[in-house]
N, C-alpha and C positions, 0 to 999 in steps of 0.2 A: 554311472547312473545320472539322469539328468534330473537337478532339484524339480519337485513339483508338490503343487500344492491342491486340493479339491477341498470344492467349495460347497456348502449346504444348498439347501434350495433357495432359502431367502438371500443366501449371498449371489446367487446365479441370478435371482428376479434383481437384483440392485444393479448388478452389472451390466443387467439386459435391457435395464432402463435408463443406461448412459452414464452413471456414476463410476468413476474410476478409481476409487477406495473402497475397499472391502474389510469392513473389524475383524476383530479377532475372533468374536463370538460367532459369526458365520464362515469361518475356515474348520472344515468337518476332518481336515486331516494335512497335516506338512511333513515334508519330508525334505529339508531345504534348512541351510547356515543363514546366519546374519547376511542381510545384504544380497544375498544370490539372486539372478534373474531366473525366475520360477516358469516351468508352463503351469495354468489354470485351467482345471478337469474340472466339470460338474460330479454329480453323485454316477453316474453312466461311467465316466470315462472321457467324455467327449472333451476336447481340445477347445478351449473358450479365447485362450490369447496369451501372451506373455505378460510378467508382470515384475517390481521389484517383490520383495520378502523381507519383513523386518521381525526379530525374534522379541523384539522390547516393546514399540508402540502398540496403542490398541487399534492403529490402523495397519493392520499385518500385510495388507497387498495394495501395491498402487499399482494399474494397469499401464501397459508399455503399448501393447500391440492387441488387436482382437484376431479372433479364427488362428489359420495357421501361419501368420506373419511371423516371423522369428525375430527377437529383440535382439540386438548386438550392437557392438562399438559402431559399428556402420550407421544404423539408425539413429543413434545419439547424434553423430555429427553431421548426419543430413537433417537432422530437425532443428539443429543447433543453426546450421545456415539458412533456412528455409526463416526462422525467426528473424534472424539480424535481415535477412532480403525484405520481410514485411517490413521491418523497422525504418530502412530505407526506404521502400516506397511511400511511407508516410512524409515523408519531404519534414520532418519535424525541425523548426526553430529555435535549437538548442543544441548544447553541445554535451550537456547529461540527459539522459532519457534512458528506460530500461530496454534491454536487449532479448531477454526471456524472461518469461513470466508463468515459470512452472506449470500447472497443468493444462491451462490456455493454449501452449506451445507444444503439448504434448509430451511434457519435460517434466513430469514430477518432482516438486522441492526442488528444482533448479531455479536461481534468481541469477542473473547476471545483466548489471548495469554499465552503461559506459559515463565517463567522466572524462572529457576530452580525449587525451591518448590513452587513459589509463582503464582497466575494467576491475569491477568489485564482482566475486562469485560468493554465494550462498548455496552450500550443497547440505539440505537437511534432513534426510533420511539416509541410513546405512548404505544403501543401495547407490542414492546419487554422490555419497560421499567415496565409494570405493572406486567412482568413474571419473573422480577429480583429472588424472591425468589424460584421460580420453577429451574430458571438456578442455583442459588446458589446451592442447594440441590442436583442435577444432579451433578455437578462438584465435590463437596466435597464425594458424594458416589462413585465417577468414580476414583478420583485422590486422595484424602484425602490429600490437599494442607496444607499448614502453614497459609496461606491469601490469601485473595481474595482482591483484590482493584477496586472499579468502575471509568474509567477514563471518566466519562462524560462529559466532559470538549468540547468535538467538538463544532463548531459553528454551524451543523446541526442539533442540539438537539435543538436549538432557534427556528427553522422553524415549530417542532411540539409544540412549547409551552411549551419545557420542560427546567429545569432550568442546566446551566451548572455548574456541580461540581465535585469533588474529594471525593468519601468518602471509608470508609472501609466497606466492607461486611462481613468479616469473620476473626478471627485470628489476627494475627500481621502482617505487611509488613515494615521491615525496612526502614530506608531511602536510601541506596544503597544496591541495589543485586547483586551477581557477578554471571556471565553469561561467558559461553564459544559458538564459533563459530566455529568449528573446532579448530585450534592451538591457536586462537587467544582469549583470554580472556579480558570482561570488566565490569565496574563497571556501575551500571545502574540505573539511578533515575526515579522511576516508578510514581510518582508523577507529575512530572515536565518535562520528556524527550519529544521529540518530539514522535507523533502517542501514544503509549502505551508504550515506552522508549528507542525502539531501531528503527532502518528501518527494520525489520525483511524480508520484501520483496525483498531485494537485496542478501541475503546471496548466492545465488546459483550463482548471477552473478559474484558475487568478489572471488567464487571458480572458474570460468570459466576464469576470466581473470589472475588470476595466473598463466594458463596454457602459456600465451603468454608474460608476464612480462619480461621486461629486461632491462638491462640500466639505464639510468636515467628516473625517473617516476614522473610525476605529477599529482595530486589529487586535481581536483577543486571542490569547494562546499563540502569539506570533513567533516562537520558535528562532530562526534566524531573518526572519522579516520578508518571507516571500511575498506575501498578500499586501504587506504594507510598501516595499519598494516596488509592485507592478501599479497601486493606486496612487501613490504620493503621486506623481505627474498631474493627475486627474483633479486632485483635491487642493481644496484651499489651506488646511490644516489635516495631519496626518498624527494619530496615536496610537502607539501599539505597547501592548501589555503582555508580559510572561513572567511565572513566576521564577524563572530562573536569571539567577544574575549573570550566567556564563551568555547566555542565548539573549539578553539584551545587551550585553556587550558587544556582541555578532550584530544585532540590528544597527548599532550604531554605526560600526564600522562599515557594515554594508550601505549604509544610507551614504557615510561620507565618499566612499568607492564608487557608490553611482549618482552621486552631487543631487540626493533630494532630502529636504528636511523631515527626520521624523522623530516626534518627541517619543521617543522609547524610556519604559517605565518597568519598575519588578514590582511585581504585584499579583496576589490572589484575584482570579479573574473573577470570581464569585462575588468575592469582597468589593471589588472595585467597581464592578458594574450598580452595585448597591450605592456604594458611595457616591457614583457620577450621579444617579437619579436624587440620592438626596441635595444634591449640589444643583437640582435643576439642569444638569447639562442636558445637550440635546445634539445629534449626528444625522448626517445626512445617507452616511452608509456605516455599515458594519458588518463584521467577517467574526465569524465564529468558526474555529478550527480547531475543537479540542482533541486532545488522545482521546483514543478509545476507552471509552467508561464500561463496555463489557466485555472484559477478554475471555468469560466464560458466562455459560447459561443464569448459573449461579448468581450472577452480578446485575442481570437485568434490571432487576427491579430498583436497585440501587441508580443505576445507568439512567432510567426513565426520568426518575425524580432530577437528577442532575441536569440531564437534556431541558428538560421544562424550565427550571431554574434559569438557566442562561439564556434560554432563548426570549421566556417571559420578561426579564431584565433587559435585554437588547431592543424588544418591541415598544418598551417605555420609552427607552433613549431615544428611538427613531422618531424623525422628524415624517408627518404626513408627507406623503410622496416619495419617501428615503425607500432604500434597499436593504435588506438582509441577505448576507449569503451564509446560510448556516450547513454545517458540514457535520457529517458522523462517519467515521471510520471502524465502527462497531460491527463486525461482520453479524452479532447475535443480536442487534436491532435492525429489522427488516426496512426496507424503503416503506413500506406501509404502516407500519409502527412508528418510524420515524415522522412520517407526514401526521400522525394522528398526535402525537407528542407536541408538534408543532402549532397545531391546531389549537390544541388544548392553552396552549402557553399564550396564544393569541388572543381565546378568548378569554382569559383570566385576564390579560394586558388590555382587554376592550377594543382591540384592535382589530380593523379587517383587512387581511390579508389576500392578496393573490399571488400564485406561481407566475412568473416570467420566464425562468426555466428549471428544470429539472435535470442534474446532472450525476455525472459519476467518475470514475477514476478515468486518467487519460488513455488514448487508444493505444498506447505502448504497454496498457494493463490491460488487456480484453479479459472478457468475460466469458466462460463458458458454459453456453446454455445446459441446461439440466444440472449444472455443480453450482448450486448458490454459494458456496464458500468461497468463489472466486469472484462473487459480487459485495465487498465491503464497503467502499466510497460512495455514500451518498451524500450530495449537496444539492440544496433548494436556491435559487434567487429568488426572493421575495421582494413584493414591493406594498408598502401600506399605503394601502389607501385613505383612511382615515381612523 
């Protein structure tokens, strides 16, 4: 008997509204096991599509197909192929970028990133985890990588009752992999680096920031120095801050490798911004690229305070005519709320600010209309006019 899930009326309406996730509270009945591909029906028995089923997560159903279209291994493989073809069409000037971006590629909870000749896979739900052999075969057939690594260590897997682990799926993957973004080169630790190794979603924002960078540059929350490396050739002086000693060691190594000068310092950005203001330091270009301050709805109030504080301090440090590149990767902070936070920071700083560019994650991390969860990275390039 084919596994089946029946939705409540509210669940059906959510699905018809275009959202691919159905919460457990909107499942009226389920005859399925963990990770099954199920037939999804409404209360009257009409087939609405096929989906992954989870017996643990609050997101119990993630849609794969709609109507009578059958979801099977061939569908998964063809969608992986289509996702890769789209990235190839972008002619990305980098050897590291995202190949598969979950729901936006109709492959819910699947991430595949390319790092040169190596691939990193994340299967974040029971259903996608079960299909790992299918995913590996499709990637091998299409790309012939030297190695495929599973970075299945995100905390979200625990919500699915899945182990958090890093495993080799195919071939060999060295301890360090060399990649390029534009003219910048990095050595990446695919087993231990943030996300799958690098913050690939900021690549195009770094390129955009380089169009405005000049004078004294301050890169805050630098991690491995992505913004600092990209902006340093346009700067008279570049200072980078991160609270992690390991991250600052990587910034220094990357600066040496790329032949640029970066004054990389270990420090808490909140404290350092206040300290620079006390010292009457001023900058012409400032980058704020903090980690997600609001990983849940309950953290939004505290996150708003944090975002306002760093933007207020940065605007005080910014010379008139200078540029602030300010980012939020918190899905729970909407673009509108983020703009409001920065505006209030500008008012408190006594600064007049204009928006030069409003940006988001790179094109290889597409946003699906109607699925706000896929729009997580907000980036404003602002000019302080006075």
